[in-house]
FIGU-502635 format. One record per residue: residue number from 1; residue in one letter; y, z, x of N, C-alpha, C in turn. Coordinates in steps of 0.2 Angstrom, whole numbers, plus 5000, padded with zeros to 4 digits. Example, Ala and Ser with C-alpha at 12.3 -4.5 7.8 and 13.67 -1.06 7.14 Angstrom:
+-----+---+------+------+------+-------+-------+-------+------+------+------+
|   k | r | n.py | n.pz | n.px | ca.py | ca.pz | ca.px | c.py | c.pz | c.px |
+-----+---+------+------+------+-------+-------+-------+------+------+------+
|   1 | a | 4972 | 5039 | 5066 |  4978 |  5039 |  5062 | 4984 | 5039 | 5066 |
|   2 | s | 4989 | 5035 | 5064 |  4995 |  5036 |  5068 | 5000 | 5039 | 5064 |
+-----+---+------+------+------+-------+-------+-------+------+------+------+
//
This chain:
+-----+---+------+------+------+-------+-------+-------+------+------+------+
|   k | r | n.py | n.pz | n.px | ca.py | ca.pz | ca.px | c.py | c.pz | c.px |
+-----+---+------+------+------+-------+-------+-------+------+------+------+
|   1 | x | 5012 | 4996 | 4964 |  5016 |  5002 |  4965 | 5011 | 5007 | 4964 |
|   2 | x | 5012 | 5013 | 4967 |  5008 |  5019 |  4966 | 5013 | 5024 | 4964 |
|   3 | x | 5011 | 5027 | 4958 |  5015 |  5032 |  4955 | 5010 | 5036 | 4951 |
|   4 | x | 5010 | 5043 | 4952 |  5006 |  5048 |  4949 | 5010 | 5053 | 4945 |
|   5 | x | 5008 | 5054 | 4939 |  5011 |  5060 |  4935 | 5009 | 5066 | 4938 |
|   6 | x | 5013 | 5070 | 4941 |  5011 |  5077 |  4944 | 5014 | 5082 | 4940 |
|   7 | x | 5011 | 5088 | 4941 |  5014 |  5094 |  4938 | 5015 | 5099 | 4944 |
|   8 | x | 5018 | 5105 | 4942 |  5019 |  5110 |  4947 | 5024 | 5108 | 4952 |
|   9 | x | 5024 | 5112 | 4957 |  5029 |  5111 |  4963 | 5029 | 5104 | 4965 |
|  10 | x | 5024 | 5101 | 4966 |  5023 |  5094 |  4969 | 5026 | 5089 | 4965 |
|  11 | x | 5026 | 5090 | 4958 |  5028 |  5084 |  4954 | 5034 | 5086 | 4950 |
|  12 | x | 5036 | 5092 | 4950 |  5042 |  5094 |  4946 | 5048 | 5090 | 4947 |
|  13 | x | 5050 | 5089 | 4954 |  5056 |  5085 |  4955 | 5055 | 5078 | 4953 |
|  14 | x | 5049 | 5075 | 4955 |  5048 |  5068 |  4953 | 5049 | 5067 | 4946 |
|  15 | x | 5046 | 5071 | 4942 |  5046 |  5071 |  4935 | 5053 | 5071 | 4932 |
|  16 | x | 5057 | 5075 | 4935 |  5064 |  5076 |  4933 | 5068 | 5069 | 4934 |
|  17 | x | 5067 | 5067 | 4941 |  5070 |  5061 |  4943 | 5068 | 5055 | 4939 |
|  18 | x | 5062 | 5054 | 4937 |  5059 |  5049 |  4933 | 5063 | 5049 | 4926 |
|  19 | x | 5063 | 5055 | 4923 |  5067 |  5055 |  4917 | 5074 | 5053 | 4918 |
|  20 | x | 5078 | 5055 | 4923 |  5085 |  5053 |  4924 | 5085 | 5046 | 4925 |
|  21 | x | 5081 | 5043 | 4929 |  5081 |  5036 |  4931 | 5080 | 5032 | 4924 |
|  22 | x | 5075 | 5034 | 4920 |  5074 |  5031 |  4914 | 5080 | 5031 | 4909 |
|  23 | x | 5083 | 5037 | 4909 |  5090 |  5038 |  4905 | 5095 | 5033 | 4908 |
|  24 | x | 5096 | 5032 | 4914 |  5101 |  5028 |  4917 | 5099 | 5021 | 4915 |
|  25 | x | 5093 | 5019 | 4914 |  5091 |  5012 |  4912 | 5091 | 5012 | 4904 |
|  26 | x | 5093 | 5017 | 4901 |  5094 |  5017 |  4894 | 5089 | 5018 | 4889 |
|  27 | x | 5083 | 5021 | 4892 |  5077 |  5022 |  4887 | 5073 | 5027 | 4890 |
|  28 | x | 5073 | 5033 | 4887 |  5068 |  5039 |  4889 | 5064 | 5039 | 4883 |
|  29 | x | 5057 | 5037 | 4883 |  5053 |  5038 |  4878 | 5052 | 5045 | 4876 |
|  30 | x | 5051 | 5047 | 4869 |  5051 |  5054 |  4867 | 5046 | 5058 | 4870 |
|  31 | x | 5040 | 5055 | 4872 |  5035 |  5059 |  4875 | 5037 | 5061 | 4882 |
|  32 | x | 5041 | 5057 | 4886 |  5044 |  5059 |  4892 | 5050 | 5064 | 4891 |
|  33 | x | 5054 | 5063 | 4886 |  5060 |  5067 |  4885 | 5058 | 5074 | 4883 |
|  34 | x | 5052 | 5075 | 4880 |  5049 |  5081 |  4878 | 5046 | 5086 | 4883 |
|  35 | x | 5045 | 5083 | 4889 |  5042 |  5087 |  4894 | 5046 | 5092 | 4898 |
|  36 | x | 5044 | 5098 | 4898 |  5047 |  5103 |  4902 | 5044 | 5103 | 4909 |
|  37 | x | 5047 | 5100 | 4914 |  5045 |  5099 |  4920 | 5043 | 5105 | 4924 |
|  38 | x | 5047 | 5110 | 4922 |  5045 |  5117 |  4926 | 5038 | 5120 | 4924 |
|  39 | x | 5036 | 5118 | 4918 |  5030 |  5121 |  4915 | 5024 | 5115 | 4915 |
|  40 | x | 5026 | 5109 | 4916 |  5021 |  5104 |  4915 | 5015 | 5105 | 4920 |
|  41 | x | 5009 | 5104 | 4917 |  5003 |  5105 |  4921 | 4998 | 5099 | 4919 |
|  42 | x | 4998 | 5094 | 4924 |  4994 |  5088 |  4922 | 4987 | 5090 | 4922 |
|  43 | x | 4984 | 5095 | 4925 |  4977 |  5097 |  4925 | 4975 | 5099 | 4918 |
|  44 | x | 4980 | 5100 | 4913 |  4978 |  5102 |  4906 | 4978 | 5096 | 4901 |
|  45 | x | 4980 | 5090 | 4904 |  4981 |  5085 |  4899 | 4974 | 5082 | 4897 |
|  46 | x | 4974 | 5080 | 4891 |  4968 |  5076 |  4888 | 4969 | 5069 | 4890 |
|  47 | x | 4964 | 5065 | 4890 |  4964 |  5058 |  4891 | 4969 | 5054 | 4887 |
|  48 | x | 4970 | 5057 | 4880 |  4975 |  5054 |  4876 | 4982 | 5055 | 4878 |
|  49 | x | 4983 | 5061 | 4881 |  4989 |  5063 |  4883 | 4991 | 5059 | 4889 |
|  50 | x | 4986 | 5058 | 4894 |  4987 |  5053 |  4900 | 4989 | 5046 | 4897 |
|  51 | x | 4985 | 5044 | 4893 |  4986 |  5037 |  4890 | 4993 | 5037 | 4887 |
|  52 | x | 4996 | 5042 | 4884 |  5002 |  5041 |  4880 | 5008 | 5041 | 4886 |
|  53 | x | 5007 | 5045 | 4891 |  5012 |  5045 |  4896 | 5012 | 5039 | 4900 |
|  54 | x | 5006 | 5036 | 4902 |  5006 |  5030 |  4905 | 5009 | 5024 | 4901 |
|  55 | x | 5007 | 5024 | 4895 |  5010 |  5019 |  4890 | 5018 | 5020 | 4890 |
|  56 | x | 5020 | 5026 | 4890 |  5028 |  5027 |  4890 | 5031 | 5025 | 4897 |
|  57 | x | 5028 | 5026 | 4902 |  5031 |  5025 |  4909 | 5030 | 5017 | 4911 |
|  58 | x | 5024 | 5014 | 4909 |  5022 |  5008 |  4912 | 5027 | 5002 | 4911 |
|  59 | x | 5030 | 5002 | 4905 |  5036 |  4997 |  4904 | 5042 | 4997 | 4909 |
|  60 | x | 5044 | 5004 | 4910 |  5049 |  5005 |  4914 | 5047 | 5003 | 4921 |
|  61 | x | 5042 | 5005 | 4924 |  5040 |  5003 |  4931 | 5038 | 4995 | 4931 |
|  62 | x | 5036 | 4992 | 4926 |  5034 |  4985 |  4926 | 5040 | 4981 | 4927 |
|  63 | x | 5046 | 4983 | 4925 |  5052 |  4979 |  4925 | 5055 | 4979 | 4932 |
|  64 | x | 5053 | 4984 | 4937 |  5055 |  4984 |  4943 | 5052 | 4980 | 4948 |
|  65 | x | 5055 | 4977 | 4953 |  5052 |  4974 |  4959 | 5049 | 4979 | 4963 |
|  66 | x | 5045 | 4978 | 4968 |  5043 |  4983 |  4973 | 5049 | 4986 | 4977 |
|  67 | x | 5054 | 4981 | 4979 |  5059 |  4984 |  4982 | 5064 | 4988 | 4978 |
|  68 | x | 5065 | 4987 | 4972 |  5069 |  4991 |  4967 | 5065 | 4998 | 4966 |
|  69 | x | 5059 | 4997 | 4966 |  5055 |  5004 |  4965 | 5056 | 5008 | 4971 |
|  70 | x | 5054 | 5005 | 4977 |  5055 |  5009 |  4983 | 5062 | 5012 | 4984 |
|  71 | x | 5067 | 5007 | 4983 |  5074 |  5010 |  4984 | 5075 | 5016 | 4979 |
|  72 | x | 5073 | 5015 | 4973 |  5074 |  5020 |  4968 | 5070 | 5027 | 4970 |
|  73 | x | 5064 | 5026 | 4972 |  5061 |  5033 |  4974 | 5064 | 5036 | 4980 |
|  74 | x | 5066 | 5032 | 4985 |  5069 |  5035 |  4991 | 5076 | 5038 | 4989 |
|  75 | x | 5080 | 5034 | 4985 |  5086 |  5037 |  4983 | 5086 | 5044 | 4980 |
|  76 | x | 5080 | 5044 | 4976 |  5079 |  5050 |  4971 | 5075 | 5055 | 4975 |
|  77 | x | 5072 | 5054 | 4980 |  5067 |  5058 |  4984 | 5061 | 5060 | 4980 |
|  78 | x | 5059 | 5054 | 4977 |  5053 |  5055 |  4972 | 5046 | 5053 | 4976 |
|  79 | x | 5041 | 5055 | 4973 |  5034 |  5053 |  4976 | 5033 | 5046 | 4973 |
|  80 | x | 5031 | 5042 | 4977 |  5029 |  5035 |  4974 | 5030 | 5030 | 4980 |
|  81 | x | 5026 | 5025 | 4980 |  5027 |  5019 |  4985 | 5025 | 5013 | 4983 |
|  82 | x | 5027 | 5007 | 4985 |  5025 |  5001 |  4983 | 5018 | 5000 | 4987 |
|  83 | x | 5014 | 4996 | 4984 |  5008 |  4994 |  4987 | 5009 | 4987 | 4990 |
|  84 | x | 5009 | 4986 | 4997 |  5011 |  4980 |  5000 | 5005 | 4976 | 5002 |
|  85 | x | 5006 | 4969 | 5002 |  5001 |  4965 |  5005 | 5003 | 4963 | 5012 |
|  86 | x | 5000 | 4958 | 5015 |  5002 |  4956 |  5022 | 5009 | 4953 | 5022 |
|  87 | x | 5011 | 4949 | 5017 |  5017 |  4946 |  5017 | 5023 | 4951 | 5016 |
|  88 | x | 5021 | 4956 | 5012 |  5026 |  4962 |  5012 | 5027 | 4965 | 5019 |
|  89 | x | 5022 | 4966 | 5022 |  5022 |  4970 |  5028 | 5026 | 4965 | 5033 |
|  90 | x | 5024 | 4959 | 5033 |  5028 |  4955 |  5038 | 5035 | 4954 | 5037 |
|  91 | x | 5037 | 4955 | 5031 |  5045 |  4955 |  5029 | 5048 | 4961 | 5029 |
|  92 | x | 5044 | 4967 | 5030 |  5047 |  4973 |  5030 | 5053 | 4974 | 5035 |
|  93 | x | 5059 | 4976 | 5033 |  5064 |  4977 |  5038 | 5063 | 4982 | 5043 |
|  94 | x | 5060 | 4988 | 5041 |  5059 |  4993 |  5046 | 5054 | 4990 | 5052 |
|  95 | x | 5049 | 4987 | 5050 |  5044 |  4984 |  5055 | 5048 | 4979 | 5059 |
|  96 | x | 5052 | 4975 | 5056 |  5056 |  4970 |  5060 | 5061 | 4974 | 5065 |
|  97 | x | 5064 | 4979 | 5062 |  5069 |  4982 |  5066 | 5066 | 4986 | 5072 |
|  98 | x | 5060 | 4988 | 5071 |  5056 |  4992 |  5076 | 5053 | 4987 | 5081 |
|  99 | x | 5054 | 4980 | 5080 |  5051 |  4975 |  5085 | 5043 | 4976 | 5085 |
| 100 | x | 5040 | 4977 | 5079 |  5033 |  4978 |  5078 | 5029 | 4972 | 5079 |
| 101 | x | 5031 | 4966 | 5077 |  5027 |  4960 |  5077 | 5027 | 4957 | 5084 |
| 102 | x | 5021 | 4954 | 5086 |  5020 |  4951 |  5092 | 5017 | 4944 | 5090 |
| 103 | x | 5020 | 4939 | 5094 |  5017 |  4932 |  5092 | 5012 | 4930 | 5097 |
| 104 | x | 5006 | 4928 | 5094 |  5000 |  4927 |  5098 | 4997 | 4920 | 5095 |
| 105 | x | 4993 | 4917 | 5099 |  4989 |  4911 |  5097 | 4983 | 4914 | 5095 |
| 106 | x | 4981 | 4913 | 5088 |  4974 |  4916 |  5086 | 4968 | 4913 | 5089 |
| 107 | x | 4969 | 4907 | 5091 |  4963 |  4903 |  5095 | 4966 | 4897 | 5098 |
| 108 | x | 4963 | 4895 | 5103 |  4965 |  4889 |  5107 | 4966 | 4883 | 5102 |
| 109 | x | 4972 | 4880 | 5103 |  4974 |  4874 |  5099 | 4977 | 4876 | 5092 |
| 110 | x | 4977 | 4882 | 5090 |  4981 |  4884 |  5084 | 4988 | 4887 | 5086 |
| 111 | x | 4992 | 4886 | 5081 |  4999 |  4888 |  5083 | 5000 | 4895 | 5083 |
| 112 | x | 5005 | 4898 | 5086 |  5006 |  4905 |  5087 | 5008 | 4908 | 5080 |
| 113 | x | 5005 | 4914 | 5079 |  5007 |  4918 |  5073 | 5009 | 4925 | 5074 |
| 114 | x | 5012 | 4928 | 5070 |  5014 |  4935 |  5071 | 5008 | 4940 | 5070 |
| 115 | x | 5007 | 4944 | 5074 |  5002 |  4949 |  5074 | 5005 | 4956 | 5074 |
| 116 | x | 5002 | 4961 | 5071 |  5004 |  4968 |  5072 | 5004 | 4970 | 5079 |
| 117 | x | 5009 | 4973 | 5082 |  5009 |  4976 |  5088 | 5007 | 4983 | 5088 |
| 118 | x | 5008 | 4986 | 5094 |  5006 |  4993 |  5095 | 5009 | 4998 | 5089 |
| 119 | x | 5006 | 5003 | 5087 |  5009 |  5007 |  5081 | 5014 | 5012 | 5083 |
| 120 | x | 5015 | 5013 | 5090 |  5020 |  5018 |  5092 | 5023 | 5016 | 5099 |
| 121 | x | 5028 | 5020 | 5101 |  5031 |  5019 |  5107 | 5029 | 5024 | 5112 |
| 122 | x | 5027 | 5023 | 5118 |  5026 |  5028 |  5123 | 5030 | 5027 | 5129 |
| 123 | x | 5034 | 5032 | 5130 |  5039 |  5031 |  5135 | 5044 | 5025 | 5134 |
| 124 | x | 5045 | 5024 | 5127 |  5050 |  5019 |  5125 | 5047 | 5012 | 5125 |
| 125 | x | 5040 | 5011 | 5127 |  5037 |  5005 |  5127 | 5031 | 5005 | 5122 |
| 126 | x | 5031 | 4999 | 5119 |  5025 |  4998 |  5114 | 5019 | 4995 | 5118 |
| 127 | x | 5013 | 4998 | 5117 |  5007 |  4995 |  5120 | 5007 | 4988 | 5119 |
| 128 | x | 5004 | 4984 | 5124 |  5003 |  4977 |  5123 | 4997 | 4975 | 5119 |
| 129 | x | 4998 | 4970 | 5115 |  4992 |  4967 |  5112 | 4989 | 4962 | 5117 |
| 130 | x | 4983 | 4964 | 5118 |  4979 |  4960 |  5124 | 4976 | 4953 | 5121 |
| 131 | x | 4975 | 4953 | 5115 |  4972 |  4947 |  5112 | 4972 | 4948 | 5104 |
| 132 | x | 4972 | 4942 | 5101 |  4972 |  4942 |  5093 | 4966 | 4945 | 5091 |
| 133 | x | 4966 | 4946 | 5084 |  4960 |  4948 |  5081 | 4954 | 4943 | 5082 |
| 134 | x | 4948 | 4946 | 5081 |  4942 |  4941 |  5082 | 4942 | 4936 | 5077 |
| 135 | x | 4939 | 4930 | 5079 |  4939 |  4925 |  5074 | 4933 | 4926 | 5069 |
| 136 | x | 4933 | 4923 | 5064 |  4927 |  4924 |  5059 | 4920 | 4923 | 5062 |
| 137 | x | 4916 | 4928 | 5062 |  4910 |  4927 |  5065 | 4909 | 4928 | 5072 |
| 138 | x | 4915 | 4929 | 5076 |  4915 |  4929 |  5083 | 4910 | 4935 | 5086 |
| 139 | x | 4909 | 4940 | 5082 |  4905 |  4946 |  5085 | 4899 | 4947 | 5080 |
| 140 | x | 4897 | 4942 | 5077 |  4891 |  4943 |  5072 | 4885 | 4945 | 5076 |
| 141 | x | 4883 | 4942 | 5082 |  4877 |  4944 |  5085 | 4877 | 4952 | 5086 |
| 142 | x | 4883 | 4954 | 5089 |  4884 |  4961 |  5091 | 4883 | 4966 | 5084 |
| 143 | x | 4887 | 4964 | 5079 |  4888 |  4968 |  5073 | 4881 | 4968 | 5069 |
| 144 | x | 4878 | 4962 | 5068 |  4872 |  4962 |  5065 | 4866 | 4965 | 5069 |
| 145 | x | 4867 | 4964 | 5075 |  4862 |  4968 |  5080 | 4862 | 4975 | 5079 |
| 146 | x | 4868 | 4978 | 5079 |  4868 |  4985 |  5078 | 4866 | 4987 | 5071 |
| 147 | x | 4866 | 4983 | 5066 |  4864 |  4984 |  5059 | 4856 | 4983 | 5059 |
| 148 | x | 4853 | 4981 | 5064 |  4846 |  4980 |  5064 | 4843 | 4973 | 5062 |
| 149 | x | 4848 | 4968 | 5062 |  4846 |  4962 |  5060 | 4844 | 4958 | 5067 |
| 150 | x | 4838 | 4955 | 5067 |  4836 |  4952 |  5073 | 4839 | 4945 | 5074 |
| 151 | x | 4839 | 4943 | 5080 |  4842 |  4936 |  5082 | 4839 | 4931 | 5077 |
| 152 | x | 4832 | 4931 | 5076 |  4829 |  4926 |  5072 | 4831 | 4927 | 5065 |
| 153 | x | 4832 | 4933 | 5062 |  4835 |  4933 |  5055 | 4842 | 4931 | 5055 |
| 154 | x | 4846 | 4932 | 5060 |  4853 |  4930 |  5060 | 4853 | 4922 | 5060 |
| 155 | x | 4849 | 4919 | 5064 |  4848 |  4912 |  5064 | 4846 | 4909 | 5057 |
| 156 | x | 4842 | 4912 | 5054 |  4840 |  4910 |  5047 | 4845 | 4911 | 5042 |
| 157 | x | 4849 | 4916 | 5043 |  4855 |  4917 |  5038 | 4860 | 4912 | 5040 |
| 158 | x | 4861 | 4910 | 5046 |  4866 |  4905 |  5048 | 4864 | 4898 | 5045 |
| 159 | x | 4858 | 4897 | 5046 |  4855 |  4890 |  5044 | 4855 | 4890 | 5036 |
| 160 | x | 4855 | 4895 | 5033 |  4855 |  4895 |  5025 | 4863 | 4895 | 5023 |
| 161 | x | 4867 | 4896 | 5028 |  4874 |  4896 |  5026 | 4877 | 4903 | 5023 |
| 162 | x | 4873 | 4908 | 5024 |  4875 |  4914 |  5022 | 4879 | 4918 | 5026 |
| 163 | x | 4878 | 4917 | 5033 |  4883 |  4920 |  5038 | 4886 | 4914 | 5041 |
+-----+---+------+------+------+-------+-------+-------+------+------+------+
//
């Protein structure tokens, strides 16, 4: 999850909503309850202050799943978002509803897999995916060549099992 303790206009609402959310869960640590979010200025905090706030907030956030966290921040119009991995992205209901994924064979003889489609719709159509991502090492000659590695050096690196 990504969540930052902010002050001023950008963080005031999120701070208030976090305090309310923690109260709904039955525990607002004293360090959080004591904050006047209208005057809170995170730029004046010492490292000890930041550590105390993080220590107070971390257990609350740790008990939430990514989905619960995201649902909570959206419901409360807070700043924060889950950090997703590839499996989260593949399961994302919005990407599925938008028909984002395309099924392609990554290489001859391999079973088809879902690949990201075009990121936007143009005149109601998603740009086609012409081919899957390159295979491991498929463009080594071009990439290493651009980096100044000679064909002989690349062959030596291959022989040594480095590339």
